[in-house]
C-alpha positions as CSV (number, residue, x, y, z in Angstrom):
1,M,20.5,13.6,-53.1
2,K,18.1,12.6,-55.8
3,S,17.7,9.2,-54.2
4,N,16.6,10.7,-50.9
5,R,13.9,12.8,-52.6
6,V,12.5,9.7,-54.3
7,N,12.4,7.9,-50.9
8,Y,10.6,10.9,-49.4
9,V,8.0,10.9,-52.2
10,V,7.5,7.1,-51.8
11,V,7.1,7.3,-48.1
12,G,4.8,10.3,-48.3
13,S,2.6,8.6,-50.9
14,F,2.4,5.5,-48.8
15,V,1.3,7.5,-45.7
16,L,-1.2,9.5,-47.8
17,A,-2.6,6.2,-49.2
18,M,-2.9,4.8,-45.7
19,L,-4.8,7.9,-44.5
20,V,-7.2,7.7,-47.4
21,G,-7.7,4.0,-46.8
22,F,-8.3,4.6,-43.0
23,V,-10.9,7.3,-43.8
24,A,-12.6,5.1,-46.3
25,V,-12.8,2.2,-43.8
26,A,-14.1,4.4,-41.0
27,T,-16.7,5.9,-43.3
28,Y,-17.8,2.4,-44.4
29,L,-18.0,1.1,-40.8
30,S,-20.0,4.2,-39.7
31,G,-22.6,3.5,-42.4
32,R,-22.1,6.7,-44.3
33,T,-20.9,5.3,-47.6
34,T,-24.3,6.0,-49.0
35,G,-27.1,8.4,-48.3
36,V,-29.1,8.1,-45.1
37,D,-32.6,9.1,-43.9
38,P,-33.2,10.5,-40.4
39,Y,-35.9,9.3,-38.0
40,Y,-36.5,9.6,-34.3
41,A,-38.4,7.8,-31.5
42,V,-39.3,8.9,-27.9
43,Y,-38.8,6.6,-24.9
44,D,-39.3,6.7,-21.1
45,N,-36.1,4.7,-20.5
46,V,-33.0,4.5,-22.7
47,T,-30.8,2.2,-20.7
48,G,-27.8,1.1,-22.8
49,V,-28.6,3.3,-25.8
50,K,-25.8,5.7,-27.0
51,Y,-24.2,7.0,-30.1
52,G,-23.5,4.2,-32.5
53,T,-26.1,1.8,-31.2
54,K,-27.3,-0.4,-34.1
55,V,-30.7,0.0,-35.6
56,L,-32.2,-3.2,-36.9
57,Y,-35.2,-3.7,-39.2
58,E,-36.7,-7.2,-38.6
59,G,-33.2,-8.2,-37.3
60,Y,-31.3,-6.7,-40.3
61,G,-28.9,-3.8,-39.6
62,I,-29.9,-0.7,-41.5
63,G,-28.4,2.2,-39.4
64,Q,-27.3,3.5,-36.1
65,V,-28.2,6.0,-33.3
66,Q,-26.9,9.5,-33.8
67,N,-28.0,11.3,-30.7
68,V,-29.9,10.9,-27.4
69,S,-31.4,14.0,-25.9
70,P,-33.6,14.3,-22.8
71,F,-36.7,16.7,-22.6
72,V,-39.5,17.4,-20.2
73,D,-43.0,16.2,-21.3
74,R,-46.0,16.9,-19.0
75,G,-43.9,17.1,-15.9
76,R,-41.8,14.0,-16.4
77,M,-38.5,13.3,-18.1
78,R,-38.5,11.6,-21.5
79,F,-35.8,10.9,-24.1
80,R,-35.6,11.5,-27.9
81,V,-33.5,9.1,-29.8
82,D,-32.4,10.3,-33.3
83,F,-31.2,7.6,-35.6
84,Q,-30.3,7.3,-39.3
85,V,-31.1,4.4,-41.6
86,A,-29.8,3.6,-45.0
87,E,-31.4,5.6,-47.8
88,G,-34.3,3.9,-49.6
89,W,-35.5,1.8,-46.6
90,R,-39.3,1.9,-46.5
91,L,-40.7,2.1,-42.9
92,P,-44.5,1.5,-42.7
93,R,-46.4,4.1,-40.6
94,D,-47.5,1.5,-38.0
95,S,-43.9,0.2,-37.5
96,V,-42.7,0.0,-33.9
97,A,-39.2,0.7,-32.6
98,K,-38.2,-1.1,-29.4
99,I,-35.1,-1.0,-27.3
100,A,-34.1,-4.6,-27.2
101,A,-31.5,-6.7,-25.4
102,P,-32.3,-10.3,-26.5
103,G,-29.7,-12.0,-24.3
104,L,-27.6,-11.5,-21.1
105,L,-24.5,-10.8,-23.2
106,S,-26.2,-9.2,-26.3
107,A,-25.7,-5.6,-27.1
108,V,-28.6,-3.2,-26.8
109,T,-30.2,-2.3,-30.2
110,I,-33.1,-0.3,-31.6
111,S,-35.2,-3.1,-33.1
112,I,-37.9,-2.0,-35.6
113,S,-40.8,-4.3,-36.2
114,A,-42.3,-3.8,-39.7
115,G,-46.0,-2.7,-39.7
116,R,-48.7,-3.6,-42.2
117,A,-49.7,-0.1,-43.3
118,A,-49.6,0.7,-47.0
119,E,-48.2,4.1,-46.4
120,A,-44.6,4.7,-45.4
121,L,-43.1,7.2,-43.0
122,D,-41.3,10.2,-44.5
123,P,-37.7,10.8,-43.5
124,G,-37.6,12.9,-40.3
125,Q,-40.9,11.7,-38.9
126,Q,-41.3,9.9,-35.6
127,V,-41.4,6.1,-35.4
128,R,-43.8,4.8,-32.8
129,S,-41.9,3.4,-29.8
130,G,-42.7,0.3,-27.8
131,E,-41.8,-1.1,-24.4
132,S,-38.2,-2.2,-24.2
133,A,-37.5,-5.9,-23.9
134,N,-34.6,-6.0,-21.4
135,M,-33.9,-9.4,-19.9
136,L,-31.8,-8.0,-17.1
137,A,-34.4,-5.5,-16.1
138,G,-37.1,-8.2,-16.2
139,I,-35.0,-10.5,-14.0
140,T,-34.4,-7.6,-11.6
141,D,-38.1,-6.8,-11.4
142,L,-39.0,-10.5,-10.8
143,T,-36.4,-10.7,-8.0
144,T,-37.9,-7.6,-6.4
145,E,-41.4,-9.0,-6.6
146,I,-40.4,-12.3,-5.1
147,G,-38.7,-10.5,-2.3
148,A,-41.8,-8.4,-1.6
149,I,-44.0,-11.6,-1.7
150,A,-41.7,-13.3,0.8
151,R,-41.6,-10.3,3.1
152,E,-45.3,-9.2,2.9
153,D,-47.1,-12.5,2.4
154,L,-45.1,-15.6,3.4
155,R,-43.8,-14.3,6.7
156,P,-47.3,-13.3,8.0
157,L,-48.7,-16.6,6.7
158,L,-46.1,-18.6,8.6
159,A,-46.7,-16.5,11.8
160,N,-50.5,-17.2,11.5
161,L,-49.8,-20.9,11.0
162,N,-47.7,-21.0,14.1
163,V,-50.4,-19.3,16.1
164,I,-53.1,-21.7,14.8
165,T,-50.8,-24.7,15.6
166,D,-50.3,-23.5,19.1
167,S,-54.1,-23.0,19.6
168,M,-54.9,-26.4,18.2
169,A,-52.4,-28.0,20.5
170,K,-53.9,-26.3,23.6
171,L,-57.4,-27.3,22.4
172,L,-56.3,-30.9,22.0
173,E,-55.0,-30.9,25.6
174,G,-58.2,-29.5,26.9
175,D,-61.9,-30.0,25.9
176,A,-61.3,-32.0,22.8
177,A,-59.3,-34.7,24.7
178,A,-62.1,-35.0,27.3
179,M,-64.8,-35.3,24.6
180,V,-62.9,-38.0,22.8
181,A,-62.4,-39.9,26.1
182,D,-66.2,-39.7,26.8
183,L,-67.0,-40.9,23.3
184,R,-64.6,-43.8,23.6
185,S,-66.1,-44.7,27.0
186,V,-69.7,-44.7,25.6
187,S,-68.6,-46.8,22.6
188,A,-66.9,-49.3,24.9
189,D,-70.1,-49.5,27.0
190,M,-72.1,-50.1,23.8
191,A,-69.7,-52.8,22.7
192,T,-70.1,-54.6,26.1
193,T,-73.9,-54.2,26.4
194,V,-75.2,-54.8,22.9
195,P,-73.9,-58.4,22.6
196,G,-75.6,-59.4,25.8
197,I,-78.8,-57.9,24.7
198,L,-78.6,-59.8,21.4
199,D,-77.9,-63.1,23.2
200,A,-80.9,-62.6,25.4
201,L,-83.1,-61.8,22.4
202,Q,-81.9,-64.9,20.6
203,S,-82.5,-67.0,23.7
204,A,-86.0,-65.7,24.1
205,S,-86.7,-66.3,20.4
206,R,-85.5,-69.9,20.8
207,R,-87.7,-70.4,23.8
208,M,-90.7,-68.9,21.9
209,D,-90.1,-71.4,19.1
210,Q,-90.0,-74.3,21.6
211,A,-93.3,-73.1,23.1
212,A,-94.9,-72.8,19.7
213,D,-93.8,-76.4,18.9
214,G,-95.3,-77.6,22.1
215,I,-98.6,-75.8,21.5
216,N,-98.8,-77.2,18.0
217,G,-98.4,-80.7,19.5
218,I,-101.0,-80.2,22.2
219,V,-103.7,-78.1,20.5
220,G,-105.3,-78.9,17.1
221,G,-108.6,-78.9,15.3
222,T,-110.8,-75.8,15.3
223,N,-108.4,-73.9,17.6
224,R,-105.5,-74.2,15.3
225,K,-106.2,-71.0,13.4
226,T,-106.4,-69.0,16.7
227,I,-103.1,-70.5,17.9
228,E,-101.5,-69.8,14.5
229,G,-102.5,-66.1,14.8
230,T,-101.0,-66.0,18.2
231,L,-97.8,-67.5,16.9
232,Q,-97.7,-65.0,14.1
233,N,-98.0,-62.2,16.6
234,M,-95.1,-63.7,18.6
235,A,-93.1,-63.9,15.3
236,S,-93.8,-60.3,14.6
237,A,-92.6,-59.4,18.2
238,S,-89.4,-61.3,17.5
239,A,-89.0,-59.4,14.3
240,D,-89.4,-56.2,16.2
241,F,-86.8,-57.3,18.6
242,A,-84.5,-58.0,15.7
243,R,-85.1,-54.5,14.2
244,L,-84.4,-53.1,17.7
245,A,-81.1,-54.9,17.8
246,A,-80.2,-53.6,14.3
247,E,-81.0,-50.1,15.4
248,L,-78.7,-50.5,18.4
249,K,-76.0,-51.6,16.1
250,S,-76.7,-48.6,13.9
251,T,-76.5,-46.4,17.0
252,R,-73.1,-47.8,17.8
253,Q,-71.9,-47.2,14.2
254,Q,-73.2,-43.6,14.4
255,L,-71.2,-43.2,17.7
256,D,-68.1,-44.5,15.9
257,R,-68.6,-42.0,13.1
258,L,-69.2,-39.2,15.6
259,L,-65.9,-40.1,17.2
260,T,-64.1,-39.9,13.8
261,T,-65.9,-36.6,13.1
262,A,-64.8,-35.2,16.6
263,N,-61.2,-36.0,15.7
264,E,-61.5,-34.0,12.5
265,M,-63.3,-31.1,14.3
266,V,-60.0,-30.0,15.9
267,V,-59.1,-28.2,12.6
268,D,-62.1,-25.8,12.9
269,S,-62.2,-22.6,14.9
270,R,-62.3,-22.8,18.6
271,P,-65.8,-21.2,19.2
272,D,-67.4,-23.7,16.8
273,L,-65.5,-26.6,18.4
274,E,-66.6,-25.6,21.9
275,K,-70.2,-25.4,20.8
276,A,-69.9,-28.8,19.2
277,I,-68.4,-30.3,22.4
278,V,-71.3,-29.0,24.4
279,D,-73.8,-30.4,21.9
280,A,-72.0,-33.8,21.8
281,R,-72.0,-34.1,25.6
282,Y,-75.7,-33.4,25.6
283,V,-76.3,-36.0,23.0
284,M,-74.1,-38.6,24.8
285,G,-75.9,-38.0,28.0
286,S,-79.3,-38.4,26.3
287,V,-78.1,-41.6,24.4
288,A,-76.8,-43.0,27.7
289,R,-80.1,-42.4,29.5
290,H,-82.2,-43.8,26.6
291,I,-79.9,-46.9,26.4
292,E,-80.3,-47.6,30.1
293,N,-84.1,-47.3,29.8
294,T,-84.1,-49.4,26.7
295,N,-82.1,-52.1,28.5
296,Q,-84.6,-52.1,31.4
297,N,-87.6,-52.3,29.1
298,L,-86.0,-55.1,27.1
299,E,-85.2,-57.1,30.3
300,A,-88.8,-56.6,31.5
301,T,-90.2,-57.7,28.1
302,I,-88.0,-60.8,28.1
303,R,-89.1,-61.8,31.6
304,N,-92.8,-61.3,30.6
305,M,-92.4,-63.3,27.4
306,Y,-90.6,-66.1,29.4
307,E,-93.5,-66.1,32.0
308,F,-96.1,-66.1,29.1
309,S,-94.4,-69.1,27.4
310,R,-94.1,-70.9,30.7
311,Q,-97.8,-70.6,31.5
312,I,-98.7,-71.6,27.9
313,R,-96.6,-74.8,28.3
314,Q,-98.3,-75.6,31.6
315,N,-101.9,-74.8,30.5
316,P,-102.5,-74.3,26.8
317,S,-106.2,-73.7,27.4
318,L,-105.3,-70.2,28.6
319,L,-105.0,-69.2,24.9
320,L,-108.7,-70.1,24.4
321,R,-110.4,-69.0,27.6
322,G,-108.0,-66.4,28.9
323,G,-109.1,-67.5,32.5
324,A,-107.7,-69.7,35.2
325,A,-106.9,-73.4,34.8
326,P,-109.7,-76.0,35.4
327,D,-108.0,-77.4,38.5
328,E,-107.7,-73.9,40.0
329,A,-111.4,-73.2,39.3
330,A,-112.4,-76.5,41.0
331,A,-110.3,-75.8,44.0
332,R,-112.0,-72.4,44.3
């Protein structure tokens, strides 16, 4: 009988010791082994904050959240978060308490950033709150914004690009193709005509050189200066013909550049392109008319120079008197 009582006392003492130990451990884990100081902060959003949420001071645990209570402030709902920190912790007045979730799997905490003020907050005062740093919320907002951009900006842009592409295709099939064909035709005509003109000019220049050599052999003495002046005039005329040939080559190059520019003009708006087509056609017609007149004038000039050189070779005295040959005067 006495042995049973001893057993009961031992078991009861063990159970009582376990209860005391459990209470001590729970008290230690809840942060109430020492004195605490109460503070609070006000937030617009308290996602993930609840009783027991840790309070960190520059990353070090100093307390936990005790209560979250909503209230109405100026017509909108806000939340007061009361928390306790270990007694003796000095919180500067300009400290900021943020609701932070540093990682995807990290627990939400109240993170207090230490301020630089010389004065400290008194227990029970409000700690200035800051915007929460929630990575999940940031990812969600970013996803929403990307979706809005794709829906409101990218889709209309793609639709406009399709419309512009269709318009440019129709334009290429119409007036632009005709204009490019006209420019190519004019360029081909220039490529065919200009070499012939240059050959004729070179041939005329050679004949003039031959005539000058003949005159130098026939005429001399006091009339040499007069003849040299005439030859200089002929050389000047030959230089003018050379410059004219160079200008014709430049005109052809300008037409080639105009053809290149016309191919690039298809990227502009349709009204501007139609106006440019009309202007280009007018310019092409004017250039074609002037080229034809220039060819005729050049051919007439060449014939006149050839006739002049022929008469000089037959009768060099015409350079001095400017009249008819002596045989012709005697015949008359």
